[in-house]
N, C-alpha and C positions, 0 to 999 in steps of 0.2 A: 351504259354506265360510264360516266365521265371519270377521268383520272383522279379527280379530287374525291370521288366516292370509293376509290380502291384503297385497301390498306397500303401504307407507305412502302412496304417491301415489294408489293406488286407494281405499284405505280413507278417507282424509281429504278428498281433492279432488273425487272423482267420485261423490258421493252421488246417488242416484237421485231424480228428481222424479216419476217414474211408477212405479206398482206393476208388477212384472214377472210375466208368466205363464209357466209351464213349457210350452214348445212345442218339439218336436223335429221339424224338417222340414229338407229339403235346400234350401240357399240358394245361388244362383249369384252369384258376385261377379266384378267386373272393375274393375281400376284399380291404380295404383301398381306397374306391371309385373307384376301378378299376376292370373291368371284361373283360376277353378276352382269347385268345389262344396264347400261346407262344411256342417256340421250345426249347426243352432241349438240352444242349450240353454235359453235363455229370451228373452223378447221383451216389449217394452212399446211404448207410443206414442212413447217417446223414443229407443229404440234396442234393441240386442240383443247377445247374446254368441254368437259362432260358433266352433266347434271346427275348427281347421285347422292343418296343419303348415306352411303357407306363412308366411314371415316378412314381415309387412306392418307398415311403420313407423307410429308414432303420427303423426297429422296427415294420413295418406294419405286421399284421397277415393276412395270406391268406389261403383259402381253395384251395387245388390243387387236380385235378382229372387226374391221370396218367394211360395210357393204358400199361399194362404189360401182354404179352402173349395174351390169349383170355379173360382176365379179366381187371378190372379197380381197382385202389387203390385210395381212397380218404384220404388225409392227411392234417393236419393243419401244417403250416410252418410260420416261422418268417423271414422277410427280414434281412439278416445279413450284406449285403453290396449292394450298388446300383451304377450302371454305367449308368447314365441317357442317354436315347436314344439308349442304347445297350442291357442292361439286368440287372438282379439281381441275387444274390446268396442267397439262402434261406436255413435255417436249419429246419429240421422237429422237431416240438414241441410235437406232439402227434402221435406216430407211434404204432398202435395196433399190437398185436402179429400176427394176420392173415395177416396184411399188410406186416409186417416184413418177415414172412415166404414166402409170394409170391415174394417179392423183392429178397430174397436170392435165390429162385429157378429160377427167370426169368432174373435177371440182368447178363449181360456178365461179365466174370471174367476179372479184370484189368490186 
């Protein structure tokens, strides 16, 4: 999706600080009165986009459980933008050093 196809608030305000890698895995999420499993589209050390039909509001805090290699990472994330009925973009708010190290070793290089 090109920047011109994104809503203005995504294209101008939410520029990425980390390169994203294409990674499609099931992520378990819990928070904001929503619990479920979504599919990631891409991920970076800063956050990820997950496809879900759940309507999760911007600003919601979620706990995410991501499978990476033979392990799982549990991270807290804040919904940065929402595309109702399609998915949400989240930014990690508390990424521990062990979680960061696992992500660096397991994420595909962009």
